[in-house]
Structures are given as C-alpha cells and as structure tokens.
VEXPA-560401 format. One record per residue (C-alpha): residue in three letters; chain; z, y, x; residue number from 0. Coordinates in steps of 0.001 Angstrom, whole numbers. Layout:
<recs>
{rec ala, A, {Z, Y, X}, NUM}
...
</recs>
This chain:
<recs>
{rec unk, A, {-45, -38, -5}, 0}
{rec unk, A, {-1385, 3147, 1485}, 1}
{rec unk, A, {967, 5724, 132}, 2}
{rec unk, A, {4178, 3627, 428}, 3}
{rec unk, A, {6191, 3302, 3440}, 4}
{rec unk, A, {9242, 1140, 3945}, 5}
{rec unk, A, {11919, 1586, 1340}, 6}
{rec unk, A, {15205, 2747, 2690}, 7}
{rec unk, A, {18427, 1291, 1427}, 8}
{rec unk, A, {21218, 3927, 937}, 9}
{rec unk, A, {24622, 3799, -137}, 10}
{rec unk, A, {26337, 6257, -2347}, 11}
{rec unk, A, {27433, 9436, -799}, 12}
{rec unk, A, {29217, 12478, -2509}, 13}
{rec unk, A, {26769, 15428, -2730}, 14}
{rec unk, A, {25195, 17881, -5038}, 15}
{rec unk, A, {22665, 16017, -7333}, 16}
{rec unk, A, {19936, 17016, -9540}, 17}
{rec unk, A, {20494, 16872, -13364}, 18}
{rec unk, A, {21328, 13329, -14472}, 19}
{rec unk, A, {20465, 11459, -17724}, 20}
{rec unk, A, {22029, 8038, -18395}, 21}
{rec unk, A, {22904, 7772, -14741}, 22}
{rec unk, A, {19372, 8524, -13419}, 23}
{rec unk, A, {18473, 11869, -11951}, 24}
{rec unk, A, {15323, 13835, -12962}, 25}
{rec unk, A, {13811, 12889, -9645}, 26}
{rec unk, A, {13925, 9044, -10499}, 27}
{rec unk, A, {10190, 8657, -11107}, 28}
{rec unk, A, {9124, 11200, -8530}, 29}
{rec unk, A, {11121, 9225, -5811}, 30}
{rec unk, A, {9912, 5862, -7090}, 31}
{rec unk, A, {13551, 4724, -7598}, 32}
{rec unk, A, {14515, 1457, -8552}, 33}
{rec unk, A, {18063, -474, -8410}, 34}
{rec unk, A, {18634, -3366, -6043}, 35}
{rec unk, A, {20441, -6416, -7405}, 36}
{rec unk, A, {24338, -6235, -7498}, 37}
{rec unk, A, {26163, -7674, -4509}, 38}
{rec unk, A, {28773, -10384, -5039}, 39}
{rec unk, A, {32170, -9507, -6386}, 40}
{rec unk, A, {34839, -8669, -3731}, 41}
{rec unk, A, {37947, -10774, -3190}, 42}
{rec unk, A, {40583, -10108, -5957}, 43}
{rec unk, A, {43340, -7656, -4581}, 44}
{rec unk, A, {46062, -9964, -5890}, 45}
{rec unk, A, {46396, -13747, -6235}, 46}
{rec unk, A, {48358, -13370, -9312}, 47}
{rec unk, A, {49851, -10973, -11598}, 48}
{rec unk, A, {46556, -9007, -12223}, 49}
{rec unk, A, {44370, -7641, -9522}, 50}
{rec unk, A, {41054, -5652, -9200}, 51}
{rec unk, A, {37659, -6580, -7616}, 52}
{rec unk, A, {34538, -4507, -7118}, 53}
{rec unk, A, {30920, -5057, -6426}, 54}
{rec unk, A, {28122, -2615, -5274}, 55}
{rec unk, A, {24455, -2162, -5493}, 56}
{rec unk, A, {21837, -79, -3616}, 57}
{rec unk, A, {18762, 1846, -4708}, 58}
{rec unk, A, {15252, 1730, -3338}, 59}
{rec unk, A, {12998, 4902, -3046}, 60}
{rec unk, A, {9939, 6281, -1308}, 61}
{rec unk, A, {10547, 7901, 2028}, 62}
{rec unk, A, {9129, 11273, 1033}, 63}
{rec unk, A, {10520, 14709, 1324}, 64}
{rec unk, A, {13540, 15369, -1055}, 65}
{rec unk, A, {14116, 11431, -1480}, 66}
{rec unk, A, {16736, 10578, 1196}, 67}
{rec unk, A, {20109, 10090, -567}, 68}
{rec unk, A, {21299, 7779, -3319}, 69}
{rec unk, A, {22082, 10829, -5256}, 70}
{rec unk, A, {18555, 11791, -5355}, 71}
{rec unk, A, {18026, 8871, -7616}, 72}
{rec unk, A, {21146, 8305, -9606}, 73}
{rec unk, A, {24864, 9285, -10062}, 74}
{rec unk, A, {27345, 7877, -7626}, 75}
{rec unk, A, {29133, 5871, -10591}, 76}
{rec unk, A, {26132, 3555, -10922}, 77}
{rec unk, A, {26531, 2071, -7394}, 78}
{rec unk, A, {29700, 87, -8159}, 79}
{rec unk, A, {31522, -1746, -10731}, 80}
{rec unk, A, {35284, -2862, -11324}, 81}
{rec unk, A, {36811, -5743, -13091}, 82}
{rec unk, A, {40486, -7209, -13557}, 83}
{rec unk, A, {41070, -10628, -11965}, 84}
{rec unk, A, {43789, -13289, -11467}, 85}
{rec unk, A, {45679, -12142, -14568}, 86}
{rec unk, A, {48058, -15115, -13846}, 87}
{rec unk, A, {51798, -14919, -14656}, 88}
{rec unk, A, {54097, -17887, -13709}, 89}
{rec unk, A, {57153, -19278, -15277}, 90}
{rec unk, A, {56175, -18230, -18812}, 91}
{rec unk, A, {55417, -14627, -17907}, 92}
{rec unk, A, {52752, -12661, -20045}, 93}
{rec unk, A, {50045, -10375, -18751}, 94}
{rec unk, A, {49839, -7002, -20408}, 95}
{rec unk, A, {48593, -3615, -19235}, 96}
{rec unk, A, {47736, -4658, -15725}, 97}
{rec unk, A, {51129, -6293, -14950}, 98}
{rec unk, A, {53294, -9316, -15728}, 99}
{rec unk, A, {56149, -9243, -18193}, 100}
{rec unk, A, {58691, -11753, -16660}, 101}
{rec unk, A, {61126, -13850, -18805}, 102}
{rec unk, A, {64729, -14257, -18303}, 103}
{rec unk, A, {65974, -14968, -14769}, 104}
{rec unk, A, {62502, -14212, -13172}, 105}
{rec unk, A, {61096, -11269, -11467}, 106}
{rec unk, A, {58377, -10033, -9049}, 107}
{rec unk, A, {54718, -9134, -9804}, 108}
{rec unk, A, {53696, -12786, -10638}, 109}
{rec unk, A, {57180, -13678, -12154}, 110}
{rec unk, A, {57550, -16094, -9270}, 111}
{rec unk, A, {60838, -14876, -7871}, 112}
{rec unk, A, {63940, -16377, -9472}, 113}
{rec unk, A, {66998, -14099, -9500}, 114}
{rec unk, A, {69874, -16146, -8185}, 115}
{rec unk, A, {73339, -14407, -7365}, 116}
{rec unk, A, {74764, -17613, -5660}, 117}
{rec unk, A, {78126, -19258, -6295}, 118}
{rec unk, A, {80692, -16311, -6826}, 119}
{rec unk, A, {83244, -18396, -4916}, 120}
{rec unk, A, {86754, -19679, -6008}, 121}
{rec unk, A, {89765, -17631, -6964}, 122}
{rec unk, A, {93276, -18488, -5679}, 123}
{rec unk, A, {95708, -19644, -8522}, 124}
{rec unk, A, {92891, -19806, -10877}, 125}
{rec unk, A, {89431, -21123, -11750}, 126}
{rec unk, A, {85924, -20099, -12318}, 127}
{rec unk, A, {84177, -21141, -15630}, 128}
{rec unk, A, {80441, -21283, -15639}, 129}
{rec unk, A, {77845, -23183, -13402}, 130}
{rec unk, A, {74616, -21041, -13775}, 131}
{rec unk, A, {74117, -18419, -11201}, 132}
{rec unk, A, {70856, -16790, -12106}, 133}
{rec unk, A, {70084, -13334, -13528}, 134}
{rec unk, A, {71847, -12862, -16873}, 135}
{rec unk, A, {74320, -15757, -16364}, 136}
{rec unk, A, {77967, -14976, -16847}, 137}
{rec unk, A, {81033, -16618, -15137}, 138}
{rec unk, A, {84589, -16251, -16552}, 139}
{rec unk, A, {87855, -16265, -14462}, 140}
{rec unk, A, {90913, -18019, -15918}, 141}
{rec unk, A, {94344, -17846, -14166}, 142}
{rec unk, A, {96728, -20796, -13862}, 143}
{rec unk, A, {99982, -20807, -15844}, 144}
{rec unk, A, {102509, -18003, -14776}, 145}
{rec unk, A, {99712, -16145, -13259}, 146}
{rec unk, A, {98214, -12835, -14301}, 147}
{rec unk, A, {94741, -11725, -13836}, 148}
{rec unk, A, {94572, -8194, -12021}, 149}
{rec unk, A, {92543, -5853, -9954}, 150}
{rec unk, A, {89203, -7099, -11384}, 151}
{rec unk, A, {87351, -8311, -14398}, 152}
{rec unk, A, {87489, -11448, -16535}, 153}
{rec unk, A, {83836, -11746, -16483}, 154}
{rec unk, A, {81135, -11108, -13973}, 155}
{rec unk, A, {77441, -11149, -14751}, 156}
{rec unk, A, {74379, -11795, -12360}, 157}
{rec unk, A, {72392, -8583, -12083}, 158}
{rec unk, A, {68781, -7895, -11350}, 159}
{rec unk, A, {69721, -6958, -7719}, 160}
{rec unk, A, {70898, -10650, -7373}, 161}
{rec unk, A, {74527, -9540, -7156}, 162}
{rec unk, A, {77461, -10220, -9364}, 163}
{rec unk, A, {78511, -7205, -11379}, 164}
{rec unk, A, {82040, -5923, -11242}, 165}
{rec unk, A, {85046, -6764, -8927}, 166}
{rec unk, A, {86226, -10299, -8365}, 167}
{rec unk, A, {89723, -10491, -9762}, 168}
{rec unk, A, {93040, -11724, -8258}, 169}
{rec unk, A, {95506, -14070, -9983}, 170}
{rec unk, A, {99059, -12970, -9103}, 171}
{rec unk, A, {102432, -14733, -9910}, 172}
{rec unk, A, {103899, -13135, -12924}, 173}
{rec unk, A, {106880, -15147, -13978}, 174}
{rec unk, A, {108834, -13924, -10957}, 175}
{rec unk, A, {112323, -13881, -12913}, 176}
{rec unk, A, {112196, -17610, -13561}, 177}
{rec unk, A, {114699, -18138, -10587}, 178}
{rec unk, A, {117110, -15528, -12148}, 179}
{rec unk, A, {117402, -13720, -8900}, 180}
{rec unk, A, {119504, -10657, -10187}, 181}
{rec unk, A, {123205, -10991, -9400}, 182}
{rec unk, A, {126449, -9512, -10863}, 183}
{rec unk, A, {125033, -8986, -14351}, 184}
{rec unk, A, {121710, -7375, -13207}, 185}
{rec unk, A, {118660, -7559, -15638}, 186}
{rec unk, A, {115484, -9025, -14062}, 187}
{rec unk, A, {112095, -7388, -14917}, 188}
{rec unk, A, {108911, -9388, -14164}, 189}
{rec unk, A, {106216, -7917, -12019}, 190}
{rec unk, A, {103112, -9199, -10050}, 191}
{rec unk, A, {104137, -10986, -7174}, 192}
{rec unk, A, {107491, -9216, -7392}, 193}
{rec unk, A, {110485, -8555, -9664}, 194}
{rec unk, A, {112750, -5597, -10167}, 195}
{rec unk, A, {116611, -5840, -10753}, 196}
{rec unk, A, {118278, -3268, -13083}, 197}
{rec unk, A, {121781, -3277, -11809}, 198}
{rec unk, A, {125077, -2634, -13639}, 199}
{rec unk, A, {127113, 582, -12496}, 200}
{rec unk, A, {128592, -213, -9020}, 201}
{rec unk, A, {125872, -2595, -7856}, 202}
{rec unk, A, {122734, -1953, -5889}, 203}
{rec unk, A, {120356, -3896, -3589}, 204}
{rec unk, A, {117220, -5988, -4273}, 205}
{rec unk, A, {119218, -8452, -6174}, 206}
{rec unk, A, {122128, -6240, -7271}, 207}
{rec unk, A, {124052, -8049, -4392}, 208}
{rec unk, A, {125545, -4874, -2817}, 209}
{rec unk, A, {128966, -3520, -3985}, 210}
{rec unk, A, {128580, 363, -4009}, 211}
{rec unk, A, {131530, 1156, -6131}, 212}
{rec unk, A, {134270, 2951, -4345}, 213}
{rec unk, A, {137807, 2747, -5488}, 214}
{rec unk, A, {138642, 4663, -8608}, 215}
{rec unk, A, {141706, 6925, -8503}, 216}
{rec unk, A, {143702, 8624, -11351}, 217}
{rec unk, A, {146745, 10724, -11537}, 218}
{rec unk, A, {145858, 12887, -8540}, 219}
{rec unk, A, {148317, 15933, -8554}, 220}
{rec unk, A, {147196, 19488, -8630}, 221}
{rec unk, A, {148174, 21898, -6019}, 222}
{rec unk, A, {151865, 22721, -5919}, 223}
{rec unk, A, {153307, 26306, -5275}, 224}
{rec unk, A, {157071, 26824, -4616}, 225}
{rec unk, A, {158733, 30104, -4075}, 226}
{rec unk, A, {162114, 29739, -2362}, 227}
{rec unk, A, {165059, 31656, -940}, 228}
{rec unk, A, {165962, 29083, 1797}, 229}
{rec unk, A, {163820, 28241, 4839}, 230}
{rec unk, A, {162983, 24710, 3370}, 231}
{rec unk, A, {162684, 22915, 174}, 232}
{rec unk, A, {162296, 19259, -1085}, 233}
{rec unk, A, {159193, 18941, -3229}, 234}
{rec unk, A, {158452, 15816, -5529}, 235}
{rec unk, A, {155275, 14593, -6895}, 236}
{rec unk, A, {153802, 11588, -8610}, 237}
{rec unk, A, {151774, 9412, -6445}, 238}
{rec unk, A, {148284, 8820, -7678}, 239}
{rec unk, A, {146996, 5195, -8416}, 240}
{rec unk, A, {143849, 3460, -7346}, 241}
{rec unk, A, {142017, 293, -8515}, 242}
{rec unk, A, {138824, -1453, -7935}, 243}
{rec unk, A, {136547, -2410, -10801}, 244}
{rec unk, A, {135020, -5254, -8760}, 245}
{rec unk, A, {138553, -6846, -8158}, 246}
{rec unk, A, {138477, -6529, -4333}, 247}
{rec unk, A, {141511, -5836, -2121}, 248}
{rec unk, A, {142333, -2265, -1433}, 249}
{rec unk, A, {144261, -677, 1557}, 250}
{rec unk, A, {146015, 2524, 661}, 251}
{rec unk, A, {147230, 5080, 3226}, 252}
{rec unk, A, {149094, 8321, 2985}, 253}
{rec unk, A, {150185, 10954, 5418}, 254}
{rec unk, A, {153538, 11446, 3591}, 255}
{rec unk, A, {155115, 8098, 3170}, 256}
{rec unk, A, {156988, 9000, -36}, 257}
{rec unk, A, {156411, 10848, -3153}, 258}
{rec unk, A, {158584, 13712, -1864}, 259}
{rec unk, A, {159054, 15756, 1430}, 260}
{rec unk, A, {161089, 18618, 2720}, 261}
{rec unk, A, {158762, 21436, 3577}, 262}
{rec unk, A, {159375, 24779, 5266}, 263}
{rec unk, A, {157226, 27861, 4583}, 264}
{rec unk, A, {153452, 27226, 4904}, 265}
{rec unk, A, {150501, 25323, 3368}, 266}
{rec unk, A, {150649, 21478, 3733}, 267}
{rec unk, A, {147851, 18925, 2586}, 268}
{rec unk, A, {149011, 15817, 1030}, 269}
{rec unk, A, {146375, 13031, 1410}, 270}
{rec unk, A, {146047, 9341, -155}, 271}
{rec unk, A, {143089, 7255, 837}, 272}
{rec unk, A, {142153, 3940, -711}, 273}
{rec unk, A, {139854, 1725, 1207}, 274}
{rec unk, A, {137927, -1454, 57}, 275}
{rec unk, A, {138579, -4107, 2773}, 276}
{rec unk, A, {135409, -5806, 1717}, 277}
{rec unk, A, {133065, -2928, 2744}, 278}
{rec unk, A, {134881, 33, 3800}, 279}
{rec unk, A, {134030, 2162, 751}, 280}
{rec unk, A, {136753, 4897, 176}, 281}
{rec unk, A, {138187, 7280, -2166}, 282}
{rec unk, A, {140649, 10042, -1634}, 283}
{rec unk, A, {143199, 12106, -3452}, 284}
{rec unk, A, {144269, 15330, -1668}, 285}
{rec unk, A, {146298, 18320, -2872}, 286}
{rec unk, A, {148110, 21143, -1093}, 287}
{rec unk, A, {151741, 22028, -1222}, 288}
{rec unk, A, {152229, 25854, -799}, 289}
{rec unk, A, {155807, 26995, 116}, 290}
{rec unk, A, {156295, 30802, -125}, 291}
{rec unk, A, {159397, 33047, 67}, 292}
{rec unk, A, {160350, 34682, -3139}, 293}
{rec unk, A, {157970, 37624, -3874}, 294}
{rec unk, A, {159263, 41163, -3662}, 295}
{rec unk, A, {158677, 43920, -6038}, 296}
{rec unk, A, {156510, 46892, -4936}, 297}
{rec unk, A, {158234, 49245, -2568}, 298}
{rec unk, A, {158213, 52578, -3984}, 299}
{rec unk, A, {157035, 55627, -2043}, 300}
{rec unk, A, {159094, 58718, -1854}, 301}
{rec unk, A, {157965, 62322, -2175}, 302}
{rec unk, A, {155614, 63923, 482}, 303}
{rec unk, A, {155762, 60591, 2353}, 304}
{rec unk, A, {153599, 57675, 3290}, 305}
{rec unk, A, {154435, 53897, 3172}, 306}
{rec unk, A, {152679, 52140, 6157}, 307}
{rec unk, A, {153097, 48311, 5942}, 308}
{rec unk, A, {151743, 44983, 7326}, 309}
{rec unk, A, {149034, 43727, 4969}, 310}
{rec unk, A, {148469, 40232, 6052}, 311}
{rec unk, A, {150118, 37081, 4694}, 312}
{rec unk, A, {152121, 39266, 2435}, 313}
{rec unk, A, {153160, 36152, 391}, 314}
{rec unk, A, {155221, 35259, 3433}, 315}
{rec unk, A, {156781, 38624, 4065}, 316}
{rec unk, A, {156076, 42448, 4368}, 317}
{rec unk, A, {157308, 45069, 6907}, 318}
{rec unk, A, {157056, 48865, 6304}, 319}
{rec unk, A, {157814, 52178, 7845}, 320}
{rec unk, A, {157952, 55717, 6403}, 321}
{rec unk, A, {156050, 58786, 7585}, 322}
{rec unk, A, {156416, 62401, 6235}, 323}
{rec unk, A, {153989, 65176, 5505}, 324}
{rec unk, A, {153727, 67703, 8332}, 325}
{rec unk, A, {155933, 70334, 6535}, 326}
{rec unk, A, {158581, 67757, 5578}, 327}
{rec unk, A, {161029, 65603, 7245}, 328}
{rec unk, A, {163824, 63017, 6401}, 329}
{rec unk, A, {167267, 64193, 5896}, 330}
{rec unk, A, {168315, 61663, 8401}, 331}
{rec unk, A, {165934, 61588, 11208}, 332}
{rec unk, A, {167166, 58284, 12308}, 333}
{rec unk, A, {165634, 56811, 9224}, 334}
{rec unk, A, {162174, 56999, 10858}, 335}
{rec unk, A, {163272, 54144, 12965}, 336}
{rec unk, A, {164233, 51935, 9920}, 337}
{rec unk, A, {162192, 48984, 8987}, 338}
{rec unk, A, {161919, 48063, 5375}, 339}
{rec unk, A, {161595, 44323, 5124}, 340}
{rec unk, A, {160879, 41905, 2298}, 341}
{rec unk, A, {161688, 38237, 3346}, 342}
{rec unk, A, {162784, 35000, 1690}, 343}
{rec unk, A, {165389, 36636, -517}, 344}
{rec unk, A, {162554, 38454, -2506}, 345}
{rec unk, A, {164400, 41734, -2119}, 346}
{rec unk, A, {163637, 44675, 74}, 347}
{rec unk, A, {166075, 45529, 2882}, 348}
{rec unk, A, {167743, 47925, 3203}, 349}
{rec unk, A, {166280, 49427, -30}, 350}
{rec unk, A, {163673, 48988, -2592}, 351}
{rec unk, A, {162846, 52587, -2343}, 352}
{rec unk, A, {161625, 54737, 572}, 353}
{rec unk, A, {163705, 57907, 1227}, 354}
{rec unk, A, {162137, 61175, -34}, 355}
{rec unk, A, {160705, 63639, 2616}, 356}
{rec unk, A, {162286, 67097, 2261}, 357}
{rec unk, A, {160751, 70457, 3119}, 358}
{rec unk, A, {161871, 71664, 6590}, 359}
{rec unk, A, {161474, 75336, 7562}, 360}
{rec unk, A, {162561, 74818, 11099}, 361}
{rec unk, A, {159529, 73577, 13223}, 362}
{rec unk, A, {161724, 72482, 15962}, 363}
{rec unk, A, {163220, 69876, 13853}, 364}
{rec unk, A, {159885, 68371, 12852}, 365}
{rec unk, A, {158740, 68709, 16507}, 366}
{rec unk, A, {161429, 66186, 17611}, 367}
{rec unk, A, {159655, 63562, 15391}, 368}
{rec unk, A, {156125, 64879, 15463}, 369}
{rec unk, A, {154561, 61316, 15811}, 370}
{rec unk, A, {156027, 60238, 12381}, 371}
{rec unk, A, {154318, 63256, 10678}, 372}
{rec unk, A, {150809, 63443, 9236}, 373}
{rec unk, A, {148666, 66521, 8328}, 374}
{rec unk, A, {146649, 64982, 5568}, 375}
{rec unk, A, {147283, 61379, 4506}, 376}
{rec unk, A, {143656, 60410, 3900}, 377}
{rec unk, A, {142331, 62032, 6940}, 378}
{rec unk, A, {141138, 59632, 9396}, 379}
{rec unk, A, {142755, 61067, 12360}, 380}
{rec unk, A, {146094, 60852, 10446}, 381}
{rec unk, A, {145390, 57422, 9440}, 382}
{rec unk, A, {144527, 56330, 12937}, 383}
{rec unk, A, {147744, 58029, 14356}, 384}
{rec unk, A, {149937, 56230, 11794}, 385}
{rec unk, A, {148345, 52934, 12315}, 386}
{rec unk, A, {148590, 53057, 16128}, 387}
{rec unk, A, {152173, 54095, 16021}, 388}
{rec unk, A, {152976, 51414, 13460}, 389}
{rec unk, A, {151394, 48559, 15365}, 390}
{rec unk, A, {153039, 49653, 18678}, 391}
{rec unk, A, {156423, 49659, 17101}, 392}
{rec unk, A, {155839, 46567, 15107}, 393}
{rec unk, A, {154784, 44540, 18335}, 394}
{rec unk, A, {157927, 45607, 20192}, 395}
{rec unk, A, {160468, 45046, 17230}, 396}
{rec unk, A, {162343, 41845, 16282}, 397}
{rec unk, A, {159563, 41078, 13858}, 398}
{rec unk, A, {156853, 40699, 16357}, 399}
{rec unk, A, {156880, 36989, 15822}, 400}
{rec unk, A, {154970, 37739, 12529}, 401}
{rec unk, A, {152081, 38923, 14843}, 402}
{rec unk, A, {152203, 36040, 17191}, 403}
{rec unk, A, {152119, 33530, 14349}, 404}
{rec unk, A, {149230, 35114, 12811}, 405}
{rec unk, A, {147405, 36642, 15600}, 406}
{rec unk, A, {143943, 36685, 14002}, 407}
{rec unk, A, {145154, 38688, 11113}, 408}
{rec unk, A, {147533, 40929, 13087}, 409}
{rec unk, A, {145376, 43929, 13556}, 410}
{rec unk, A, {145149, 47785, 12856}, 411}
{rec unk, A, {142528, 46884, 10216}, 412}
{rec unk, A, {145199, 44842, 8299}, 413}
{rec unk, A, {147569, 47805, 7948}, 414}
{rec unk, A, {147839, 49497, 4684}, 415}
{rec unk, A, {148791, 53167, 4110}, 416}
{rec unk, A, {149800, 54409, 706}, 417}
{rec unk, A, {150864, 58069, 174}, 418}
</recs>
C-alpha cells in the first residue's frame, strides 16, 4: 500500500485532545485509527476478599502529521478496563461492597484470621468457668468458699484485639474472724485477708491484748489552806482510793506516810501514786497544803504621811515604815526608826495605825530626819528616795531573813508606797 506506512502502536498518555464522540475523536477517520485487540487481564490484586484486575488495548493509526498520540484517535479511558476478582470470603464470610463481612470470631480481609485471646489463666483460691477463648467468648470467675472476689471483674470477654477485657480479679480470704482472734471481749470485724478488733475500754492492740487502763482513783482531796498563830500545825486529810478495773495488783506509794502531818509555814505538795505491777501504768493524786500566818487587817495611813511596806509574800508577813511630807514630822522623831510588823498573830505590832505627821515650822527639826521626808508622794524622785532608804534599812534589820528566804522577790520593784 503506497500511501500507508507502518502503523505505530501507542499507549495512552495524558494530553489535550480534539473533540470526542463516544470515545473517538474527530480525527479518527483522518488518522485511519482502529483499536487493537484487548490484552489479557492482569493478575488479581488480592487472592481473596475481593481484588481488582485490569487489561489494556492499543490503537493503530497512519504515520502522518497530527497523528502521533493515542489521544489523537480516542479518549484515554478507552485504553483500559477494570473488573472485580477473587470475591472469596472464608469461614462463612459474605462479600459485599468490595470487602468481606466476617462472622463471629473471624477477622481479616478474607475472614481467614481467627481471633483467639488464649487461656486467661487460673485464679488463686478460685476457678475459671468457660473453655472457649475466641472473640466474643466470656469466662466467669468463681471464688472458693470463705473467699471474696475483689480488684477485678466477675467476667472477662475476648475482644477484637485478641485480649481479655477488664482486670483479672483476686480471691481473698474473707472469713477472717472464724478463729475468734479478739481477746478481752473485743468484737471482730471481717476484712479481706485481714480482720479488725473493736476493743472494749481499757484494751488495745491488734487482738485487744494490751491493757492500757491506768488505775482509777477517787476521793483525791482538794488543796488545803490553813491560817495559824503558831509556827506549826497538824493537818489531817482523807487518803484517796485506787482500784484497777482489770483486776491486777497495784502498788501505792505516798510522800507522807500517814493521812496527817505537822507542817510549818509554806506550801507542801502531798502525792499518792498507784502503779500497776503488770505493765507500769500509773495514776496520781496530788494536792497542796498551804500554811499561812493569820492575815492582818490593812494598816491605816496617818495624815500627811506615806506608808512604805514589803509587797512580796504578804500572806507570810508584812513590814512597814512611815515617811512624812516635807513640811511635817512625827511628834516623836524616834518613831521614824519604828518597824510596823504583821506576823503569825494576825495583828500589827506595835500598832494597827501609823502615827500622824504634824506640821513643823522649825526647819532645823525636819532637817535632822530629812531622809524620812518627801516633797511629793507620787513624784518619782520621792518614790525612789523612800524605796532606797526602806530597802537599806530592811536589809540591815532583824527582819532581813525575809529577804534572804525570798531573794528573788526581795527587790525595790516589790516595795509598795501608799500616801
């Protein structure tokens, strides 16, 4: 054939093509186009569960200008075909919409993978009910008598991930009070792998075995206060009693061997101690015996005078002096040296009244006893002057023992001044 040259076999390529009608372009006849036979189908993309395969065909055309590409003859979609293949589903699976719908316990694209969770294993002090371990199967746990299931589920189910759902439980001993472990009247409360004892008063410990009840005392005397004229006095009291509700032996000690004692002035603590010989628990009764001299009435202050006194331990005694205003003095100047004392008798000596200070117009008389005069009673300089003179005289007097016995309280700060 003169005008024909060898046909060129061309596969489809993406390009701009002339107008197409029913897959053929307007150049079909001009290029002398014709389809070659279809090639064989390709291998299926899957052996089961639905796959795809394709086949292709070529086109023949004249080798003339404008006739070089497949698209010169036809649209690209005419060069190939697709079809579904191997629509096989195993183990009762059904094929639908390009995939297998698998029955119970099977999975995979072809329903050929069995979902098996495996044996869930045993449980201590219990048993596992159920012998199928594939997807959807359920096993149940049952505990032995006197054991309770805890920390897990009664049931486990084999899931799609080939694992048992939930947490494997424990069977723990629950009848823990069966041996009556609580002693001394305690009440036992069952627990899991444990028990609790609720103990009666006076008992403690895991099994209420510990005696924690100290001795009980009654009749402990209140503090005793006695005011006396004499240096000593005999004081009586009723001794307290002790007993142990647990009926164990007690040892009772006391710092005064009898229910009475002869005391002098002061504070004295009386103590009784009861000790349980079994465990050393103790209880105590203690009270104070206070012995004081008889209290004195208030020492009255004279006219134009100041009363300067000890102001510590006043319930044991009080010692006072008199000072006069700067324009006044005592009728008897020697009375400035007089101490006014309240002691055990409860009476002031030499008098319960301080002498009055009388006006003195002769300055020379006042000058002789200047240190016992004040300008203004509440003036600090006058207060300091009277306090210093008082303490100096007191520490050199026959009553200085009252300072030595109470050296912490004996100070200028504890001197009272009343005008």
